PAGURO-315574 format. One record per residue (C-alpha): x, y, z negated; residue in one letter; residue number from 1. Coordinates in pm, whole numbers, plus 32768, in hexadecimal, padded with zeros to 4 digits. Each point is the difference from the previous one (the first is absolute). Layout:
BEGIN
NODE, px, py, pz, code, pos
NODE, X, Y, Z, A, NUM
...
end
This chain:
BEGIN
NODE, px, py, pz, code, pos
NODE, B834, D6CE, 9703, X, 1
NODE, 80E1, 7FD8, 7ED3, X, 2
NODE, 7FB6, 7F2C, 7ED0, X, 3
NODE, 7FDC, 8142, 7F3C, X, 4
NODE, 7EF0, 8090, 80E1, X, 5
NODE, 7F4A, 7EB2, 8009, X, 6
NODE, 7FC6, 8020, 7E8B, X, 7
NODE, 7F3E, 8146, 802D, X, 8
NODE, 7E92, 7F99, 7FFE, X, 9
NODE, 7EAE, 8040, 7F62, X, 10
NODE, 7F9C, 7F53, 7EC0, X, 11
NODE, 7F76, 7EA8, 8059, X, 12
NODE, 7EB7, 8046, 7F51, X, 13
NODE, 7FB1, 80F0, 811F, X, 14
NODE, 8029, 7EF8, 810F, X, 15
NODE, 7E8F, 7FA6, 8009, X, 16
NODE, 7F7B, 815D, 7FBC, X, 17
NODE, 7F88, 80BD, 8133, X, 18
NODE, 7F71, 8154, 8052, X, 19
NODE, 7E8D, 804B, 8002, X, 20
NODE, 7F59, 7FC9, 8151, X, 21
NODE, 7F0D, 8112, 7FA3, X, 22
NODE, 811A, 80FD, 7FE5, X, 23
NODE, 8085, 7F92, 8152, X, 24
NODE, 7EA9, 802E, 809F, X, 25
NODE, 7FDC, 8155, 7F5D, X, 26
NODE, 814F, 8065, 8094, X, 27
NODE, 7F8D, 7F8B, 8158, X, 28
NODE, 7EC7, 80D7, 7FE3, X, 29
NODE, 80D4, 812C, 7FA0, X, 30
NODE, 80DB, 7FC5, 8131, X, 31
NODE, 7ECF, 7FF6, 80E6, X, 32
NODE, 7F73, 813E, 7F6D, X, 33
NODE, 8152, 80AE, 8018, X, 34
NODE, 7FFA, 7FA7, 8172, X, 35
NODE, 7EAE, 80AD, 801F, X, 36
NODE, 7F2F, 7EC5, 8017, X, 37
NODE, 7EB5, 7FF3, 7F42, X, 38
NODE, 7FD2, 7EE1, 7F0A, X, 39
NODE, 7EC6, 7F8A, 7F4F, X, 40
NODE, 80A1, 7FC1, 7EB0, X, 41
NODE, 7F5B, 7EE3, 7F41, X, 42
NODE, 814A, 7F79, 7F7D, X, 43
NODE, 8035, 80D7, 7ECD, X, 44
NODE, 7FBB, 7FD5, 7E91, X, 45
NODE, 7FCB, 816A, 7F98, X, 46
NODE, 7EBE, 80B2, 7F96, X, 47
NODE, 7F57, 80DA, 8104, X, 48
NODE, 7FEF, 8131, 7F19, X, 49
NODE, 810D, 80DF, 7F6E, X, 50
NODE, 8084, 8003, 7E9C, X, 51
NODE, 7F0B, 80CD, 7F2A, X, 52
NODE, 8069, 816B, 7FD7, X, 53
NODE, 7FF8, 7FEB, 7E85, X, 54
NODE, 8103, 7EEB, 800D, X, 55
NODE, 80E3, 80C8, 80E4, X, 56
NODE, 7FE0, 8135, 7F26, X, 57
NODE, 805A, 7F32, 7ECB, X, 58
NODE, 8148, 7FA7, 80A7, X, 59
NODE, 803E, 816C, 8056, X, 60
NODE, 7FBA, 8067, 7E99, X, 61
NODE, 80FB, 7F00, 7F87, X, 62
NODE, 8105, 8096, 80E9, X, 63
NODE, 7FB7, 8166, 7F98, X, 64
NODE, 8004, 7FA1, 7E90, X, 65
NODE, 8151, 7F53, 8031, X, 66
NODE, 7F7C, 7EA6, 7FB2, X, 67
NODE, 810E, 7F77, 80E3, X, 68
NODE, 80F4, 7F59, 7F14, X, 69
NODE, 8026, 7E92, 7FAB, X, 70
NODE, 7EC8, 7F61, 7F72, X, 71
NODE, 7FF9, 7EBE, 7F35, X, 72
NODE, 8040, 7EE7, 80F7, X, 73
NODE, 7EB8, 7F5A, 7F9A, X, 74
NODE, 7F3A, 813C, 8049, X, 75
NODE, 7F98, 8141, 7F54, X, 76
NODE, 7F2E, 7FC4, 7ECB, X, 77
NODE, 7EC9, 80C7, 806D, X, 78
NODE, 7FE8, 7F34, 8141, X, 79
NODE, 8031, 7EB1, 7F55, X, 80
NODE, 7EFD, 805E, 7EF9, X, 81
NODE, 7F06, 8065, 810D, X, 82
NODE, 803E, 7EBA, 80BC, X, 83
NODE, 7FC9, 7F39, 7EC0, X, 84
NODE, 7EAF, 80B0, 7FCD, X, 85
NODE, 7FA2, 7FB6, 8167, X, 86
NODE, 805C, 7E91, 7FD6, X, 87
NODE, 7F2D, 7FE4, 7EC6, X, 88
NODE, 7EC8, 80AC, 8087, X, 89
NODE, 8002, 7FA5, 8171, X, 90
NODE, 80B6, 7EB4, 8011, X, 91
NODE, 7F9D, 7F82, 7EA3, X, 92
NODE, 8169, 7FA2, 7FB7, X, 93
NODE, 8079, 801A, 7E9A, X, 94
NODE, 8131, 80D9, 8048, X, 95
NODE, 80BD, 8104, 7F39, X, 96
NODE, 8105, 80F8, 8075, X, 97
NODE, 810F, 7F02, 7FAF, X, 98
NODE, 7F68, 7F12, 8101, X, 99
NODE, 8019, 80F8, 8122, X, 100
NODE, 8124, 8053, 80E4, X, 101
NODE, 8004, 80F8, 8121, X, 102
NODE, 809D, 7F84, 8145, X, 103
NODE, 8064, 8080, 8156, X, 104
NODE, 7EBC, 7F90, 80A0, X, 105
NODE, 7F45, 7EB9, 7FE0, X, 106
NODE, 8108, 7F4A, 80CF, X, 107
NODE, 8109, 8057, 7EFD, X, 108
NODE, 7F1E, 7F7D, 7EED, X, 109
NODE, 7FD8, 7EB6, 80B9, X, 110
NODE, 8175, 7FE8, 804C, X, 111
NODE, 8051, 8035, 7E90, X, 112
NODE, 7EF7, 7F03, 7F9A, X, 113
NODE, 808B, 7EEE, 80E2, X, 114
NODE, 8163, 8044, 7F8A, X, 115
NODE, 7F89, 7FFA, 7E97, X, 116
NODE, 7F48, 7EB3, 8018, X, 117
NODE, 80A7, 7F29, 8109, X, 118
NODE, 8141, 7F38, 7FE5, X, 119
NODE, 80BD, 7F5D, 8121, X, 120
NODE, 7F4B, 7EBF, 805B, X, 121
NODE, 7EAD, 806C, 7F7A, X, 122
NODE, 7EC8, 7FE9, 80D8, X, 123
NODE, 7F06, 811D, 8024, X, 124
NODE, 7E9C, 7FA8, 8066, X, 125
NODE, 7F6B, 8111, 80D8, X, 126
NODE, 7EB4, 801B, 80AF, X, 127
NODE, 802A, 8023, 8177, X, 128
NODE, 7FE8, 80BE, 80E0, X, 129
NODE, 80C3, 80F3, 7F26, X, 130
NODE, 8091, 8160, 800F, X, 131
NODE, 813C, 7FD2, 80D0, X, 132
NODE, 8110, 8072, 7F09, X, 133
NODE, 7F94, 7F07, 7EF6, X, 134
NODE, 80AA, 7ED2, 809A, X, 135
NODE, 8149, 80BA, 801D, X, 136
NODE, 7FE6, 8088, 7E9E, X, 137
NODE, 7FD6, 7E9E, 7F80, X, 138
NODE, 811F, 7F84, 80D7, X, 139
NODE, 80DD, 811D, 7F83, X, 140
NODE, 7FC4, 7F7C, 7E9F, X, 141
NODE, 808C, 7EB6, 8088, X, 142
NODE, 7EB4, 7F56, 7FCA, X, 143
NODE, 7F23, 7F49, 80FB, X, 144
NODE, 7EAD, 8084, 8072, X, 145
NODE, 7EF7, 7EEF, 8013, X, 146
NODE, 7ED6, 8066, 80D6, X, 147
NODE, 7EA1, 7FBD, 7F80, X, 148
NODE, 7F06, 803D, 811C, X, 149
NODE, 7EF9, 80F2, 7F80, X, 150
NODE, 7EF3, 7F82, 80EF, X, 151
NODE, 8037, 7E97, 7F93, X, 152
NODE, 8000, 8063, 7E91, X, 153
NODE, 7EB7, 80BC, 801D, X, 154
NODE, 7F62, 7EE4, 80C3, X, 155
NODE, 807D, 7EDE, 7F2C, X, 156
NODE, 8021, 80B3, 7EB2, X, 157
NODE, 8129, 80BF, 7F7A, X, 158
NODE, 804E, 7F07, 7EED, X, 159
NODE, 8006, 7ED3, 80E9, X, 160
NODE, 80D0, 80B7, 8102, X, 161
NODE, 80FB, 8085, 7F04, X, 162
NODE, 8025, 7EA1, 7F71, X, 163
NODE, 8043, 7F81, 8160, X, 164
NODE, 8114, 80FE, 8048, X, 165
NODE, 809C, 801A, 7EA6, X, 166
NODE, 815E, 7F74, 7FD6, X, 167
NODE, 80CC, 7F99, 7ECE, X, 168
NODE, 80D8, 8134, 803D, X, 169
NODE, 7ED8, 80F2, 8004, X, 170
NODE, 8042, 8125, 7F1B, X, 171
NODE, 7F05, 810B, 806A, X, 172
NODE, 7ED6, 805F, 80D9, X, 173
NODE, 7FEA, 8138, 80D8, X, 174
NODE, 7E96, 8074, 7FE8, X, 175
NODE, 7F8F, 811C, 80E3, X, 176
NODE, 7E9E, 8089, 8000, X, 177
NODE, 7F81, 80AA, 80D2, X, 178
NODE, 80E5, 7F51, 80F6, X, 179
NODE, 80D8, 8093, 810E, X, 180
NODE, 7FD1, 7FA5, 8121, X, 181
NODE, 7EAF, 7F4D, 7FEB, X, 182
NODE, 7F3A, 80E1, 7F16, X, 183
NODE, 7F9D, 7ED3, 7F29, X, 184
NODE, 7F8B, 805D, 7EA2, X, 185
NODE, 8017, 7EE6, 7F04, X, 186
NODE, 7ECA, 7FE2, 7F28, X, 187
NODE, 7FFF, 7FF7, 7E84, X, 188
NODE, 7FC5, 7E89, 800F, X, 189
NODE, 812C, 7FD4, 80E6, X, 190
NODE, 80D7, 80D9, 7F1C, X, 191
NODE, 7F9A, 7F25, 7EDD, X, 192
NODE, 8068, 7ECB, 80C5, X, 193
NODE, 8159, 808F, 8047, X, 194
NODE, 8023, 8069, 7E94, X, 195
NODE, 7FA1, 7EA7, 7F80, X, 196
NODE, 80F4, 7F5F, 80F1, X, 197
NODE, 8119, 80E9, 7F91, X, 198
NODE, 7FBE, 7FB6, 7E91, X, 199
NODE, 7FEA, 7E88, 803A, X, 200
NODE, 814D, 7FF8, 80BC, X, 201
NODE, 80AB, 8111, 7F34, X, 202
NODE, 802E, 80E3, 812E, X, 203
NODE, 8037, 8177, 8012, X, 204
NODE, 7F13, 80CA, 80DD, X, 205
NODE, 8086, 8128, 80C3, X, 206
NODE, 7ECC, 80C4, 8064, X, 207
NODE, 7FF7, 8103, 8115, X, 208
NODE, 7EDD, 80F2, 7FE0, X, 209
NODE, 8066, 810C, 80FB, X, 210
NODE, 7EA0, 8014, 8093, X, 211
NODE, 7F39, 7FEF, 7EBC, X, 212
NODE, 7F2C, 8130, 805F, X, 213
NODE, 7FA5, 7F7B, 8158, X, 214
NODE, 7F05, 7EEE, 7FB6, X, 215
NODE, 7EBF, 8010, 80CE, X, 216
NODE, 7F5A, 7EB9, 7F9C, X, 217
NODE, 8024, 7F5D, 7EAD, X, 218
NODE, 80D6, 8089, 7EE5, X, 219
NODE, 816F, 8030, 7FBA, X, 220
NODE, 8074, 7F22, 7EE2, X, 221
NODE, 8159, 802F, 7F6B, X, 222
NODE, 8076, 7EA2, 7FAE, X, 223
NODE, 80C8, 8084, 7ED5, X, 224
NODE, 7EB5, 8061, 7F5D, X, 225
NODE, 7F94, 7E94, 7FE2, X, 226
NODE, 8033, 7F42, 7EB9, X, 227
NODE, 8163, 7F84, 7FD0, X, 228
NODE, 8087, 80B1, 8134, X, 229
NODE, 8091, 814C, 7F88, X, 230
NODE, 8131, 7F52, 7F70, X, 231
NODE, 8048, 7F3A, 813E, X, 232
NODE, 7FB3, 8106, 810A, X, 233
NODE, 80C9, 8119, 809E, X, 234
NODE, 7F18, 80E3, 80C6, X, 235
NODE, 8075, 80FC, 8104, X, 236
NODE, 7F46, 8137, 8073, X, 237
NODE, 804D, 811F, 80E8, X, 238
NODE, 7F8C, 8168, 8023, X, 239
NODE, 8025, 7FDD, 8179, X, 240
NODE, 7EAC, 7F7E, 806D, X, 241
NODE, 7F06, 80A3, 7F13, X, 242
NODE, 80A3, 8158, 8001, X, 243
NODE, 80A5, 8008, 815A, X, 244
NODE, 815A, 8012, 7F64, X, 245
NODE, 80BB, 7F05, 80D8, X, 246
NODE, 8132, 80DD, 802E, X, 247
NODE, 8013, 8067, 7E93, X, 248
NODE, 8073, 7EA4, 7F99, X, 249
NODE, 7F47, 7FE4, 7EB8, X, 250
NODE, 7F77, 7EC6, 7F60, X, 251
NODE, 7FF8, 7F48, 7EB7, X, 252
NODE, 7FF9, 7EAD, 7F5D, X, 253
NODE, 7F67, 7F7A, 7EC0, X, 254
NODE, 8089, 7ED7, 7F41, X, 255
NODE, 803D, 7F7D, 7EA2, X, 256
NODE, 814B, 7F8C, 7F71, X, 257
NODE, 80E2, 7F5D, 805D, X, 258
NODE, 7FAE, 8071, 8161, X, 259
NODE, 8004, 8173, 7FB1, X, 260
NODE, 816A, 7FEC, 7F92, X, 261
NODE, 8056, 7F63, 8150, X, 262
NODE, 7F3F, 8109, 80C0, X, 263
NODE, 80AE, 8116, 7F41, X, 264
NODE, 8154, 7F70, 8056, X, 265
NODE, 7FA6, 7FDA, 816F, X, 266
NODE, 7F7B, 8163, 801C, X, 267
NODE, 8125, 8091, 7F3E, X, 268
NODE, 8106, 7F5C, 80D9, X, 269
NODE, 7F50, 8021, 8150, X, 270
NODE, 7F7A, 8165, 7FFE, X, 271
NODE, 8021, 8088, 7E9D, X, 272
NODE, 7E94, 8066, 8021, X, 273
NODE, 7F1C, 80D0, 80DA, X, 274
NODE, 8039, 8169, 806A, X, 275
NODE, 7F93, 80DE, 7EDE, X, 276
NODE, 7F22, 80F1, 80CB, X, 277
NODE, 7F5C, 7ED2, 80A3, X, 278
NODE, 7FA0, 7F79, 7EAB, X, 279
NODE, 7F51, 8145, 7FA5, X, 280
NODE, 7F46, 7FEA, 814B, X, 281
NODE, 7F9D, 7E9A, 7FB1, X, 282
NODE, 7F7B, 8071, 7EAE, X, 283
NODE, 7F21, 80FA, 80B3, X, 284
NODE, 7F8A, 7EF3, 80F1, X, 285
NODE, 7F6F, 7F39, 7EDE, X, 286
NODE, 7F12, 8124, 7FBE, X, 287
NODE, 7F5B, 7FE1, 8158, X, 288
NODE, 7E8E, 7FC0, 7FB3, X, 289
NODE, 7F77, 7EA4, 803F, X, 290
NODE, 7EE7, 8090, 80D4, X, 291
NODE, 8106, 8090, 80EE, X, 292
NODE, 80A3, 7EA9, 8018, X, 293
NODE, 7EAB, 7F64, 803D, X, 294
NODE, 7FBA, 80FC, 8115, X, 295
NODE, 8143, 7FA1, 80B0, X, 296
NODE, 7FA1, 7E92, 7FDE, X, 297
NODE, 7EBC, 8044, 80B8, X, 298
NODE, 80C2, 80AB, 8116, X, 299
NODE, 80D3, 7EC7, 801F, X, 300
NODE, 7EC5, 7F2C, 8005, X, 301
NODE, 7F81, 80C8, 812D, X, 302
NODE, 8148, 7FC4, 80B4, X, 303
NODE, 8001, 7E8F, 7FA7, X, 304
NODE, 7EA0, 7FC9, 8081, X, 305
NODE, 8043, 80BD, 8145, X, 306
NODE, 8141, 7F44, 804D, X, 307
NODE, 7F86, 7EA4, 7FA2, X, 308
NODE, 7EC0, 8027, 80C7, X, 309
NODE, 80C8, 8073, 812E, X, 310
NODE, 80F9, 7EE2, 7FE6, X, 311
NODE, 7EEC, 7EFD, 7FEA, X, 312
NODE, 7F4F, 8098, 812D, X, 313
NODE, 8146, 7FD2, 80C1, X, 314
NODE, 8008, 7E90, 7FA2, X, 315
NODE, 8114, 8028, 7EFE, X, 316
NODE, 7F57, 7F47, 7EE4, X, 317
NODE, 8034, 80BF, 7EBD, X, 318
NODE, 7F73, 7FCD, 7EA5, X, 319
NODE, 7F99, 8135, 7F40, X, 320
NODE, 8121, 8040, 7F0D, X, 321
NODE, 7F8C, 802F, 7E9A, X, 322
NODE, 8123, 80E2, 7FA0, X, 323
NODE, 813C, 80BF, 8065, X, 324
NODE, 7FFE, 80B3, 8153, X, 325
NODE, 8058, 7EF1, 80F9, X, 326
NODE, 7F40, 7F29, 80F6, X, 327
NODE, 8097, 7EB0, 8063, X, 328
NODE, 7F50, 7F82, 8139, X, 329
NODE, 8043, 7EB7, 80B2, X, 330
NODE, 80A9, 8044, 814F, X, 331
NODE, 8045, 7EA7, 8090, X, 332
NODE, 7F14, 8050, 8121, X, 333
NODE, 8112, 80EB, 8078, X, 334
NODE, 812D, 7F23, 7FB1, X, 335
NODE, 8054, 7EF6, 7EFF, X, 336
NODE, 8130, 80C2, 7F83, X, 337
NODE, 7FB2, 813B, 7F3A, X, 338
NODE, 814C, 80A6, 8056, X, 339
NODE, 7FA7, 7FE2, 8170, X, 340
NODE, 7EA7, 808E, 7FBE, X, 341
NODE, 808B, 812D, 7F43, X, 342
NODE, 80F3, 8042, 811D, X, 343
NODE, 7EEB, 7FE8, 8106, X, 344
NODE, 7F1A, 80E9, 7F40, X, 345
NODE, 8115, 8101, 7FDE, X, 346
NODE, 8072, 7FE7, 8169, X, 347
NODE, 7EAB, 7FE9, 80A9, X, 348
NODE, 7F22, 80D1, 7F1C, X, 349
NODE, 80FB, 80C8, 7F31, X, 350
NODE, 7F5D, 7F67, 7ECB, X, 351
NODE, 80FC, 7FBF, 7EE9, X, 352
NODE, 7FB4, 7EDB, 7F18, X, 353
NODE, 80C9, 7F10, 7F29, X, 354
NODE, 801E, 7E92, 806E, X, 355
NODE, 7F67, 7F19, 7EFF, X, 356
NODE, 8128, 7F11, 7FF9, X, 357
NODE, 80D5, 8105, 7F49, X, 358
NODE, 7F19, 7FC6, 7ED5, X, 359
NODE, 805A, 7E90, 8000, X, 360
NODE, 7FA5, 7ED3, 80D6, X, 361
NODE, 7E9C, 8014, 7F77, X, 362
NODE, 7FD9, 814E, 80B5, X, 363
NODE, 804F, 7F79, 8159, X, 364
NODE, 7EE6, 802E, 80F8, X, 365
NODE, 7FA1, 814F, 7F67, X, 366
NODE, 8078, 8168, 8011, X, 367
NODE, 7FD8, 8108, 7EF6, X, 368
NODE, 7F4A, 8146, 8047, X, 369
NODE, 800C, 8117, 7F00, X, 370
NODE, 7EC6, 80D3, 7FF1, X, 371
NODE, 80A9, 810E, 7F30, X, 372
NODE, 7FD7, 80EB, 8127, X, 373
NODE, 7EF4, 80F2, 8071, X, 374
NODE, 7EB1, 7F8A, 8089, X, 375
NODE, 805D, 80A5, 8149, X, 376
NODE, 8144, 7F3A, 800D, X, 377
NODE, 7F42, 7EBA, 7FC7, X, 378
NODE, 7F0B, 8051, 8118, X, 379
NODE, 811C, 805D, 80EC, X, 380
NODE, 80C0, 7EC3, 7FAB, X, 381
NODE, 7ECD, 7F27, 803A, X, 382
NODE, 7FC7, 80AC, 814F, X, 383
NODE, 8167, 7FB2, 8062, X, 384
NODE, 7FD2, 7E94, 7F9E, X, 385
NODE, 7EB8, 7FEF, 80BD, X, 386
NODE, 80B3, 8059, 8143, X, 387
NODE, 80DF, 7ECD, 7FED, X, 388
NODE, 7F1F, 7F07, 7F48, X, 389
NODE, 7E9B, 8041, 806D, X, 390
end
């Protein structure tokens, strides 16, 4: 190898950034199915229902009406205005159209938020276990993720635990509720504790509210709605979970200045905005009645209760998740390493799950089941598990 070819390399900031284990597991499931092997698919993170017809037709109308040219990189005005109204009425956040930006899914909103807030050498406090891409997004911003165990924080108090894990280099807190993978929903009192801590230590909060409409016990509280928090919070949402629009790649963020300027720059120079027909579809999605969303939530509740009861009957101890659409049972009775457990379940029972360790060290000893599948699929999966565990 010549000296010239030795110099060809990736940027060093990518050295510690990996690929999502969840994507790798999804690819393995696709391979098995392509080979004609049945799989009980509990590994995914997609709603069990299809995108509403009205949303699909809105996209078609946009195409027919030639609404296919460049849109403002921050989003079309009617969509941003509708989002601002939703934020005011549903989330109780004082937001105007100037505080809203449309993104290529919730993940893009979070990526832009981390890049906007974090400098090399900063620390990011994040409750763990956490959604797997978060650690790599923080690392890509050349900052350091500092894990705050959610279970410890809820047992010992969020304020005391945050004080214990905070560092002099702490710049921000990643705050996700309802949580993926555990289904934890932070209470209003807990949100107030995090807010008070952020204000006391002059920290920014990056809030992830992807599952805001899937809360079964308690209430969803947007931390940016609390006193003194709108100006120090960037909140990310997605159309994926509520409206079954995972493949549409539509999301949004809300923030005040100076953060909005940063978000606009990141969106402009990463994607130059969201597909124009997709934005018109997203605008239609916001008109879906709340009673329809509530009805879907009850369907998820049925699935949650069926799966969690079945897992506990099999000796896989599982708390009833208060939100999202995941169950996170303890599986150490099978093996101490969650990767080994996930492999065994897939090989022996054709049950696809996600090993808990991919959500951080605090997830070890667990695997994640998604119950965003049919009731029949849950029953079949439990039957398959029963054959190897009972």
